[in-house]
N, C-alpha and C positions, 0 to 999 in steps of 0.2 A: 619292747613293751608289749605286754599281753593284751590282745584285743579280742572281742567276741567274734568267732568265726561263723561265716554264713554257710549253712549246710543244706543240701538237697537229698532227698531219699528217692532212689530209683528202684522200682520193684516193690509193689505194695501188697504182697502176699502176707501169710501169717507171721513170718519172721519179722517183717517191718512193722506190722501192726502191734505185735506182742512186745517186741524188744526195742527197735530203733526209734520209732516215733515217740513212745513214752519216755525213753531215755534222753532224747533231745530236749523234751520238755523239762526234765529234771536236771539237765546239765547246765553248769554256770558258764562254761567257756564257749558254747556254741548255741546258735539259734536256727530253727527251721525256716527256710525261705521259699521252698518249693517241693512239690512231690511229682512223681512221674510213674506211669504204668501204661502198657499197651492197651489195657482195658479201660475205655472211657468212663464207664460207670464206676469202676473202682477208683479211678483217679478223681472223679468228681466228688465222690463220697468222702475221701480222705482230705481233699482240698477244702471241703466245707467244714469238716470236723476240726482241722487244724488252722483254718483261716489263712491259707497260703495259696498262691497260684498253683494250678494243676496242669500238667502237660502229658501228652501221649508220645512225644518225640524228644529224645534226650538232647539231640543237637540244638533243637529249639530252646529247650530249658537252659542249656549252657550259654547260649547267645543272649537270652532275655534276662536272666537273673544273675549271671556271673557269680556262682557260689565259690567259696574258698575250697570246699571239698564236697564230694558226693559219697553217700553211703549206698552201696549197691547190694541189693538182696534179690538177685534175679536167678532164673534157672541156670544151671551150670553151663549149658551150651551158649547162653547169651553173655556170659561174663567177658569173653574176649572182646566183643564189640563194644561193651561199656568201657572197658579199660582203654581201648584204642580211641574212642571218642573223647574221653577225659584227657588222655595224653595229648591229643591234637589241640585241645582247648587250653592246655596247661593247668588243668584242675586236678587237685589231689583226690585220693580215693581210699575209702575204707570199703573192703570187699568181703562179703560173706564167703566162708570156705565153700569149695576148695579154691586154691589159688588158680589152678588150671586143670584141664581135663586129661592132659598127657604131657610127657617130658618135652616134646618139641614145642608145644604151645607155651609151656612154662618158660623155656629158655628165651623164646621170642618176646614174651611179655616182660620178662625181667630186663632184657636188653632195651626194650622200648621205654620202660620207666627210667632206666639210667640215662638213656639218650635225651629224653625230654625233661628230665629233672623233676618229675613228679614223685611225691611220696605215695606209696601204696602200703596199707597195713591190712593184713588178713585178720578177720575177726574170729580168733580162737579164744572163746570166752574163758576157758579154764586158766589161762595164763594171767587173768586179771581177777581171779577168785581167790580170796585170802587163804582158803584151806588148801588149795592146790599149790599155792606159793609156800605155805608152811610145810607142806610135805617134803620140800627140798631138804630142809634141815632134818626132818625125821628120818629120811632115807640115809643120811650120813651116819646115823647112829646104829644101823644094823650091820655094818660091815659091807664088804663087796657082795652085791646081790647075785644070787644064782638062779632065782626062779621068779617069774612074773606071770600073773594070771589076771586077765581082764575079761569082764563080761558087761556088755552094754545092750540092753533090750528095750524096745518100745512095742506097743501093740497098735500098729497102723490098721485101721479098718479094712483098707484095700491097697495092699502094696503094689498091685498091678496098675493102679490108676495114674493118669497124668504122665508128665515127662519123666518123673522119677522111676517109672516102670520100663523106660527105654534106655538101654545102656549107651546107645549112640548119642543121646541127648544129655544124659546125666554123667557120662564118663565112667560109668560103673553103677553099682547099686548101693546097698546099705554101707558097704565098706568105704566107698568114696564119699558118701554123704555123712551120716552120723558117725561112722567109723573114723572119719578124719580127725575127730576130737581125740580119740584114743591114740591114733598114730602120732598126733602132735604131742601128747603126753609122753609117749615112749621116746620120741626124738629129743624132746626137751630134757627129760630126766637122764636118758642113757645114750643118746646118739642114734644114728642110723644102724639097724641090725646088719649083720654080715650075711644072713640068708633068711629067706622067708619061703614058706610053702602054704598055699591057700587051697581051701575047698569051699565051694559056694553052692547054693541051691536057689531056685526060683520055683518053689513047689507049694507055697502056702495057700495059693488059690487054684485048686484043681480046675483045669480046663481053660484058665485065663491065658491070654496071649501077652506075655511080658518076658523080657530077658535080662532085666537088671536084678541081680540077686537080692532076695529078701533076707537071706541069712548067710553069714560067712564065718569060717573058722580059719584063723591064720596062726600057723606055728612059726616061731622065730627064734633066732639064736645069734649070739655075739661071740667073738673070739675070746672075750674075757671069761667066758664060761656061763654067762647069763643066758637062760633059755626060757621058753614058755609059750603062751598062746593067748589069742584074743578071740572071743566069741562076740559077734555083732549080729543083731537081728532086729528088723523092723516089723516082724510078724509074730514073734514069740513073746507072750506076756508072762508075768507082769512086768511093767516098766521098772527098770533098775539100772544102776551104774556102780561098778565096783572094780577097783584095781588093787591087787594085793602083790606086794613085792617082798620076797624073803631073802635074808642074808644069814650069816652064821650067828648073829646076835639077836635075831628076831624077825618080825614081819611088820610092815607098814601097810595098813588097809586104808585106802582113800575112797571116800564116797562123797555124794553131793553135800551132805550136811555134817560130815565128821571126818577127821583123820585120826586113826588109832594106831598106836605102836604096841605090839605084843611081844612077850618074851619067847624064846624058842619053844616053850611048852604051850604057847597059845594064850597065856594069861595077859590081860591088859595092863600095861605099864603106865600109859599116858594117853589122853584123848583131848582133841580140840574140836569144839562144835561151834557152829555159827548158823544163825537164822537171819535172813535179810530180805528186803523187798525185792521183787522180781527184777526191777529196773536197775538195781545197783551195779551189777557187773557190766551190762551194756553201757551205762552212763560212765563207768570207769574207763571203758575202752575209748569212748568219745573224748573224754577228758585227756587221756594219754595222747591220743592222736592230735589234739589241739596243741599240746605241749611239744609234740614232734614237729608240728608246723612252725611253732615259735622258736625252734631250735634249743629248747630248754630240756629236752629229753631225747634219747636215741629211740629209733624205731625198733621195737622188740619183735615185730612180726612182719618184716618186709619181704620182698620177693626172694632174696637170696636165702632167707631162713626156710622158705617153703619149697625150694627145689628138692630137698631130700624127701619131703612128704609125697610129692608127685612121683619120685623115683620108687618109693616104697610101694605105692599103689600099682605102678607099672610092673614091678617085680612080682607082686602078688598075683596079678592077672596073668602075667606071662607063665607063672608056675602052673596055672590051671591047664595050659596046653600040653605040658610035658609030664605033669605030676612029679616034677623034680624041684628041689630047692633052687632059688634064684638069688643072686647077690644084687641088692638094690643099687649098689654103687655103679653097676654096669649101665644104669639109666640116668646117671647124673651127667648133665651137659658139660 
């Protein structure tokens, strides 16, 4: 029998305030019972806004409120500790990407989830967006693809600021952060590439002391003959997101608000467009996770699904050291 799940949100930065907290308010299968952040003022403000208890210590929250699951939107370096605390308490977890910061951590966390029996679902929103789902069918209509071109840019006022400017804390820069979404699309649509070669830079703020790349260009190839590149930047405007896949019978162009199929000459054959409220996709993720917990739906984004993502990132960063292509499968546990 389906019952309303009790949820807590841990990490009350912009992602939680923009997506997860409003989505919980709109979700029929879950209710917010607590919030948590290391910043007492931020915790107090969100606890008052949503009329729930606020905590600055996750262990205390888990003991006091006993939620069915936690939504974790914490800095990348803090993710392992949140997963370990939830696993120890037997509490399920939705976690903001990335799953882990390196292959060793990913393997350990996947084993921990399996050993303790908790469900963990990584929040890769595009898998729950109708247009990206519809693209699967469109891709089948262009034949075996041979070219993929991705570009994802944001204009961050200061890419050197905060923990995202420190590779040791973030597990990388824009490629490991916003680029994770494009990596997920690649692996979802085509599987793990057979080789990647990356170039990165941290030069958008002259004189600033940061080492997490603000811009990355990744070349990739598959044994099937598919090849291409991804450009990711959190310093180059304007903001935009576009993935184009070309096969012998045309091209599929996937953007946030439309999927278009073009003929080989570039003429539009078909288009699908959608406008929706901002909270719809995050709410759909929560709804799906509640059904995972009810055993009425499989987990589409569990730990095993994301081991290739972490391997892709490890291969991309390893290629920087030698300026040579690297096979991501070498980093699979």
